[in-house]
C-alpha positions as CSV (number, residue, x, y, z in Angstrom):
1,M,117.6,160.4,51.7
2,R,116.1,158.1,54.3
3,S,115.1,159.5,57.7
4,K,117.2,158.9,60.8
5,E,114.5,156.7,62.3
6,E,114.4,154.6,59.1
7,L,118.2,154.0,59.4
8,K,117.9,153.1,63.1
9,K,115.1,150.6,62.3
10,L,117.2,149.0,59.5
11,A,120.2,148.7,61.9
12,C,118.2,147.2,64.7
13,N,116.4,144.7,62.5
14,A,119.8,143.6,61.0
15,I,121.2,143.1,64.5
16,D,118.1,141.2,65.6
17,A,118.4,138.9,62.5
18,R,122.0,138.0,63.7
19,R,121.0,137.6,67.3
20,E,122.0,133.9,67.6
21,E,125.4,134.5,65.9
22,I,126.2,137.5,68.1
23,I,125.5,135.6,71.3
24,A,127.4,132.5,70.0
25,F,130.4,134.7,69.4
26,G,130.2,136.2,72.9
27,N,129.9,132.7,74.3
28,S,132.9,131.5,72.2
29,V,135.1,134.3,73.6
30,A,134.0,133.5,77.2
31,A,134.9,129.8,76.7
32,E,138.5,130.7,76.0
33,P,139.4,133.6,78.3
34,E,142.8,135.3,77.9
35,L,144.6,137.9,79.9
36,G,145.9,141.2,78.6
37,F,148.4,141.3,75.7
38,K,147.9,137.5,75.5
39,E,144.5,137.6,73.7
40,Y,145.7,135.7,70.6
41,K,142.7,133.4,70.2
42,T,140.2,136.2,70.9
43,S,142.0,138.5,68.5
44,E,142.0,135.8,65.8
45,K,138.2,135.1,66.4
46,F,137.4,138.7,66.0
47,A,139.6,139.2,62.9
48,Q,138.3,136.0,61.2
49,L,134.7,137.0,61.8
50,L,135.4,140.4,60.1
51,K,137.1,138.6,57.3
52,S,134.1,136.4,56.8
53,L,132.2,139.6,56.1
54,G,134.6,140.5,53.4
55,R,136.7,142.9,55.5
56,D,140.4,143.2,55.8
57,P,141.1,144.4,59.3
58,R,144.5,145.5,60.6
59,R,146.0,143.1,63.1
60,N,148.6,143.1,65.9
61,V,148.0,146.7,66.9
62,A,149.6,147.0,70.4
63,I,150.4,143.3,70.1
64,T,146.8,141.8,69.8
65,G,144.6,144.7,68.8
66,V,142.3,144.6,65.7
67,I,141.0,147.7,63.8
68,D,138.5,147.8,60.9
69,E,137.5,151.0,59.2
70,Y,134.1,151.6,57.4
71,K,133.8,154.6,55.1
72,G,130.6,156.7,55.1
73,A,129.4,158.9,52.4
74,S,131.9,161.4,53.6
75,S,134.4,161.5,56.4
76,D,133.3,164.6,58.3
77,I,133.4,162.8,61.7
78,R,135.1,159.5,62.6
79,V,133.6,157.5,65.4
80,A,135.4,154.6,67.0
81,V,133.3,151.8,68.6
82,M,135.4,149.7,70.9
83,G,135.3,146.3,72.5
84,E,137.9,144.9,74.9
85,L,139.6,141.6,74.3
86,D,140.9,140.6,77.7
87,A,139.6,138.7,80.7
88,I,140.2,139.1,84.4
89,L,141.8,136.9,87.1
90,V,139.3,135.2,89.4
91,A,140.9,131.8,90.3
92,D,137.8,130.5,92.2
93,H,135.2,131.3,89.5
94,P,133.7,128.1,88.2
95,D,134.5,129.1,84.6
96,A,138.1,130.2,85.2
97,D,140.8,128.6,83.1
98,R,142.5,126.0,85.2
99,I,145.9,127.1,84.2
100,T,145.8,130.9,83.9
101,H,142.8,131.5,86.2
102,A,141.4,133.9,83.5
103,V,137.7,134.3,83.2
104,H,135.3,136.8,81.6
105,A,133.9,138.0,84.9
106,C,133.8,141.6,83.7
107,G,131.8,141.1,80.5
108,H,134.4,142.0,77.9
109,N,133.1,139.1,75.9
110,A,129.8,140.8,75.7
111,Q,131.5,144.1,74.7
112,L,133.2,142.4,71.8
113,A,130.0,140.6,70.8
114,S,128.2,143.9,70.6
115,V,130.9,145.3,68.3
116,V,130.4,142.1,66.1
117,G,126.7,143.0,66.1
118,I,127.5,146.3,64.6
119,A,129.8,144.7,62.0
120,Y,126.9,142.4,60.9
121,A,124.6,145.4,60.6
122,L,127.1,147.4,58.5
123,H,127.5,144.4,56.3
124,D,123.9,143.5,56.0
125,T,122.5,147.0,55.3
126,D,123.5,150.1,53.3
127,I,123.1,152.6,56.1
128,L,126.6,153.9,55.6
129,K,125.7,155.7,52.3
130,D,123.4,158.0,54.3
131,L,126.0,158.8,57.0
132,A,128.5,161.7,56.7
133,G,131.2,160.0,58.7
134,D,133.3,156.9,59.2
135,I,132.9,154.1,61.7
136,V,136.0,152.4,63.1
137,L,135.6,149.1,64.9
138,M,138.3,148.4,67.4
139,G,139.1,145.3,69.4
140,V,141.4,146.7,72.1
141,P,143.7,144.6,74.4
142,A,144.5,144.7,78.1
143,E,142.0,146.9,79.8
144,E,142.3,145.0,83.1
145,Y,145.4,146.2,84.9
146,V,146.7,142.8,86.0
147,E,150.0,140.9,85.7
148,I,151.9,144.1,86.1
149,T,155.3,142.4,86.3
150,Y,154.7,140.6,83.0
151,R,153.6,143.8,81.3
152,K,156.6,145.7,82.7
153,Q,158.8,143.0,81.1
154,L,157.1,143.6,77.8
155,R,157.9,147.3,78.3
156,D,161.5,146.6,79.2
157,E,161.7,144.5,76.0
158,G,160.5,147.5,73.9
159,K,157.2,145.7,72.9
160,L,155.1,148.4,74.4
161,W,155.4,151.5,76.7
162,F,152.0,151.7,78.4
163,L,150.6,148.8,80.3
164,S,147.1,148.9,78.8
165,G,145.6,148.7,75.3
166,K,143.9,152.1,74.9
167,Q,146.9,153.9,76.3
168,E,149.1,152.2,73.8
169,F,146.6,153.0,71.0
170,I,146.9,156.7,72.1
171,R,150.7,156.4,71.9
172,L,150.7,154.7,68.6
173,G,148.4,157.4,67.1
174,E,145.4,155.2,66.6
175,F,143.1,157.9,68.0
176,D,144.8,160.8,66.2
177,D,142.0,160.9,63.6
178,I,139.2,159.7,65.8
179,D,136.7,162.4,66.8
180,I,134.4,160.4,69.2
181,T,134.7,157.0,71.0
182,V,131.8,154.8,72.0
183,M,131.8,151.8,74.3
184,Q,129.5,149.7,76.5
185,H,130.0,147.6,79.6
186,S,128.1,145.0,81.6
187,S,126.7,145.9,85.0
188,T,125.1,144.2,87.9
189,A,121.3,144.2,87.8
190,V,119.5,146.1,90.6
191,P,115.8,146.9,90.9
192,G,114.7,149.7,88.5
193,F,117.9,149.7,86.5
194,K,118.5,147.9,83.2
195,A,120.8,150.4,81.5
196,G,122.7,153.6,82.1
197,A,124.1,156.1,79.7
198,T,127.3,156.4,81.7
199,S,129.0,156.0,85.0
200,V,131.6,157.7,87.2
201,C,135.0,156.0,87.2
202,T,138.1,156.8,89.2
203,G,141.7,157.0,88.0
204,F,144.7,155.5,89.7
205,A,148.5,155.4,89.9
206,G,150.2,152.0,89.7
207,K,153.2,151.0,91.8
208,L,155.6,148.2,92.4
209,I,157.3,148.2,95.8
210,N,160.4,146.1,96.3
211,Y,162.1,145.7,99.7
212,K,165.7,144.4,99.7
213,G,167.0,143.0,103.0
214,K,169.7,140.6,103.9
215,A,169.3,136.8,104.0
216,A,170.3,134.8,107.1
217,H,169.3,131.5,108.8
218,A,165.9,132.2,110.2
219,G,166.5,129.9,113.2
220,A,170.2,130.0,113.9
221,A,171.1,133.6,113.1
222,P,168.1,135.8,112.4
223,F,170.0,138.7,114.0
224,E,172.4,138.6,111.1
225,G,169.7,139.3,108.6
226,I,167.5,142.3,107.5
227,N,163.9,141.1,107.3
228,A,162.4,142.6,104.1
229,L,159.0,141.1,105.0
230,N,159.0,143.0,108.3
231,A,159.7,146.1,106.3
232,A,156.7,145.4,104.1
233,M,154.5,144.8,107.1
234,L,155.5,148.1,108.6
235,G,155.1,149.8,105.3
236,L,151.5,148.4,105.0
237,M,150.6,149.5,108.5
238,A,152.0,153.0,107.7
239,V,149.8,153.1,104.6
240,H,146.8,152.1,106.7
241,V,147.3,154.9,109.2
242,Q,147.2,157.4,106.3
243,R,143.6,156.5,105.5
244,E,142.0,159.0,107.8
245,T,143.8,161.8,105.9
246,F,142.0,161.0,102.7
247,R,139.0,163.2,102.0
248,D,135.6,161.4,101.3
249,E,134.9,163.5,98.2
250,D,138.2,162.3,96.6
251,H,137.2,158.7,96.9
252,I,140.8,157.6,97.5
253,R,141.3,153.8,97.6
254,V,144.6,152.1,98.3
255,H,144.7,148.3,98.1
256,P,148.2,146.7,98.1
257,I,149.0,143.0,97.8
258,I,152.2,141.1,98.5
259,T,153.2,139.2,95.4
260,K,156.4,137.7,96.9
261,G,156.9,137.3,100.7
262,G,160.2,135.6,100.7
263,D,161.9,132.5,99.3
264,I,161.8,129.7,101.9
265,V,160.6,129.7,105.5
266,N,164.1,128.8,106.8
267,V,165.7,132.0,105.5
268,V,165.1,135.6,106.7
269,P,163.1,137.1,103.8
270,A,165.5,139.3,101.8
271,D,163.4,140.0,98.6
272,V,159.8,141.0,99.1
273,H,157.5,142.5,96.4
274,L,154.2,144.3,96.5
275,E,151.8,145.8,94.0
276,T,149.3,148.6,94.7
277,Y,146.9,151.1,93.1
278,V,146.2,154.5,94.5
279,R,142.8,155.4,93.2
280,G,140.9,158.6,93.3
281,S,138.2,160.7,91.6
282,N,140.6,163.5,90.4
283,T,144.2,163.7,89.4
284,K,145.3,166.2,92.1
285,A,144.0,163.9,94.9
286,I,145.6,160.9,93.4
287,L,149.0,162.6,93.2
288,E,148.7,163.8,96.8
289,A,147.7,160.4,98.1
290,S,150.4,158.7,96.0
291,E,153.1,160.8,97.8
292,K,151.7,159.8,101.2
293,V,151.7,156.1,100.2
294,N,155.3,156.4,98.9
295,R,156.4,158.0,102.2
296,A,154.6,155.2,104.2
297,F,156.3,152.4,102.2
298,R,159.7,154.0,102.6
299,S,159.2,154.2,106.3
300,G,158.9,150.4,106.5
301,G,162.3,150.0,104.9
302,D,163.9,152.7,107.0
303,A,162.7,151.1,110.2
304,V,164.5,147.8,109.7
305,G,167.3,149.0,107.5
306,A,166.1,147.5,104.2
307,E,166.4,149.1,100.8
308,T,163.0,150.4,99.4
309,E,162.5,150.6,95.7
310,I,159.2,152.1,94.4
311,I,158.6,151.8,90.7
312,E,155.9,154.2,89.4
313,L,153.8,152.9,86.6
314,P,151.3,154.7,84.4
315,G,147.8,153.9,85.8
316,Y,144.6,155.2,84.4
317,M,143.0,158.7,84.4
318,P,139.5,159.5,85.7
319,V,136.7,159.4,83.2
320,V,135.7,162.8,81.8
321,Q,132.0,163.0,81.1
322,C,130.6,164.3,77.8
323,D,127.1,165.5,78.6
324,K,126.0,165.7,74.9
325,L,126.9,162.1,74.3
326,N,125.3,161.0,77.5
327,E,122.0,162.7,76.5
328,L,121.9,161.2,73.1
329,M,122.6,157.7,74.5
330,Y,120.0,158.2,77.2
331,D,117.3,158.9,74.6
332,N,118.2,155.8,72.6
333,L,118.2,153.6,75.7
334,K,114.8,154.9,76.7
335,T,113.5,153.8,73.3
336,L,115.2,150.4,73.4
337,V,114.9,149.5,77.0
338,G,112.0,151.4,78.5
339,D,111.7,153.3,81.8
340,D,114.4,151.4,83.7
341,V,117.1,153.6,82.4
342,L,119.3,156.1,84.2
343,M,121.5,158.9,82.9
344,V,124.2,157.8,85.4
345,C,124.6,154.3,86.9
346,P,123.5,154.1,90.6
347,G,126.2,154.6,93.2
348,F,129.8,155.9,92.8
349,G,131.8,153.9,90.4
350,G,135.0,153.1,92.3
351,G,136.4,151.1,89.4
352,S,138.9,152.4,86.8
353,T,139.3,152.0,83.1
354,D,141.7,153.1,80.4
355,Q,138.7,154.6,78.7
356,G,139.3,157.4,81.2
357,D,142.6,158.2,79.4
358,V,140.9,158.4,76.1
359,S,138.1,160.6,77.5
360,Q,140.8,163.2,78.6
361,L,141.6,163.7,74.9
362,I,138.4,162.9,72.9
363,P,134.7,163.0,73.7
364,S,133.8,159.5,74.9
365,I,131.0,157.4,76.3
366,Q,130.8,154.1,78.0
367,S,127.3,153.0,78.6
368,Y,126.2,150.2,81.0
369,F,123.8,147.3,80.6
370,A,122.6,145.5,83.7
371,G,122.5,141.9,82.6
372,V,124.7,140.4,85.3
373,S,124.0,138.7,88.6
374,G,126.7,138.6,91.3
375,G,129.6,141.0,91.4
376,L,132.1,142.1,88.8
377,H,135.5,140.4,89.2
378,A,133.8,138.0,91.6
379,K,133.4,134.2,91.7
380,N,129.6,134.6,91.6
381,F,129.6,136.7,88.4
382,C,127.1,135.4,85.9
383,M,125.8,136.9,82.7
384,V,122.1,136.3,83.0
385,D,120.7,138.5,80.2
386,K,122.8,138.1,77.1
387,E,120.1,139.7,75.0
388,L,120.6,142.9,76.9
389,T,124.4,142.8,77.2
390,M,125.2,141.7,73.7
391,V,122.3,142.5,71.4
392,T,120.5,145.5,72.8
393,S,123.8,147.1,73.6
394,A,124.9,146.7,69.9
395,K,121.6,148.4,68.8
396,A,122.1,151.3,71.3
397,M,125.7,152.0,70.2
398,L,124.8,151.9,66.5
399,C,121.8,154.1,67.0
400,L,124.0,156.6,68.8
401,V,126.5,156.5,65.9
402,I,123.6,157.1,63.5
403,D,122.6,160.1,65.6
404,L,126.2,161.4,65.4
405,L,126.7,160.9,61.6
406,Y,123.3,161.7,60.2
407,D,122.4,165.0,58.5
408,G,126.0,166.0,57.6
409,A,127.2,164.7,60.9
410,A,125.6,167.7,62.6
411,A,125.3,166.1,66.0
412,G,128.8,164.7,65.8
413,K,130.3,168.1,64.9
414,D,128.3,169.6,67.8
415,V,129.8,167.1,70.2
416,K,133.3,167.5,68.9
417,N,133.2,171.3,68.8
418,G,131.6,171.6,72.2
419,F,134.2,169.3,73.9
420,K,137.3,170.9,75.5
421,P,140.0,168.3,75.9
422,V,141.7,168.2,79.3
423,L,145.0,167.3,77.6
424,T,146.5,167.3,74.2
425,K,148.2,164.0,73.1
426,E,151.6,165.6,73.8
427,E,150.5,166.7,77.3
428,Y,149.1,163.3,78.0
429,L,152.3,161.5,77.0
430,R,154.3,164.0,79.0
431,S,152.1,163.6,82.1
432,W,153.0,159.8,82.2
433,G,156.6,160.5,81.6
434,K,156.7,159.3,78.0
435,L,157.8,162.7,76.7
436,E,160.4,164.6,78.7
């Protein structure tokens, strides 16, 4: 049997040999960005590439998802390596689609490219015969929590229940036989930081707020109307005055937007819509802040006599850290990247991801590769080091998988047995209201 170091060298050399193809795939995905649950071209590209390697992936999982399973010498531990299919909305980014405003200003194209790198390595080498576990490659839709109204429509039509891909994968049972999940994400480069084993991410509750007033001529008879926009403005101000009640350590963030402010300027607004998140670092704080926010929005409607409807939507849960996975990845990053590696990315990660939901149930890791200039989700986002974000990241994830599945999957079993899930699948579904 070959040593673990020999297997890692074989894997990394195979990824290096496909470097140009990996980056070309990532560039191709970036050139045709698609929003969540609409990633038809991206899904097709990923599936067709796998088919070109003689694979037969499952398609249309949670609408656009793709799954491909690789059998090891035995199936003691099953590790899922995931990449996200979707883009984000940044209308003023120079590469944004002119019609949809979608752009890969979060680096999901690099994620998917790194999964492709692993697919190449598994095809071009025989490392699987020395691994006591299976590797499941997943292209997962809709991580970015955008176009909430559209996704709610899909839900109303019975096409999904959750509004994100990994949450739907949980519901559909795609993680039922998965023991560990592995991911990576692009990050902004700062001095002394090229890669991080993990990062802290918040969770959030999602909300749609609808104010129903009464239409009237805005010039001739405004006194006959009930101004729903005024209700929204008062509701927003009431949310703002709650902010001093949020504890610093809970990292609460509330950031509403008005998606519909009325119909025409000549009519008192009678139908006004808002969307918001209530983010936080722990579930208890999110629920407490969420109730304050609901009370504040209702007060706006009460003040002017408008009807207030608050629709609660399943957001994301905070990320649960798996220290054993983090330590294994940190060691691989030190070997591949050098000294500019951190166990945890610098600063507090105020963003959220549906990987947090997975991490509540299964030991999970999402590592970070600092190959980006500008800001995530910003018009100045630019991927400046594709070698790091697409190629090195693929090596790091596959080396971690080798660690987990080598020697009878001893390390993988240690991770699995040492992890205490926060929730069972049933408890998770019940917590979001899917199970009564």
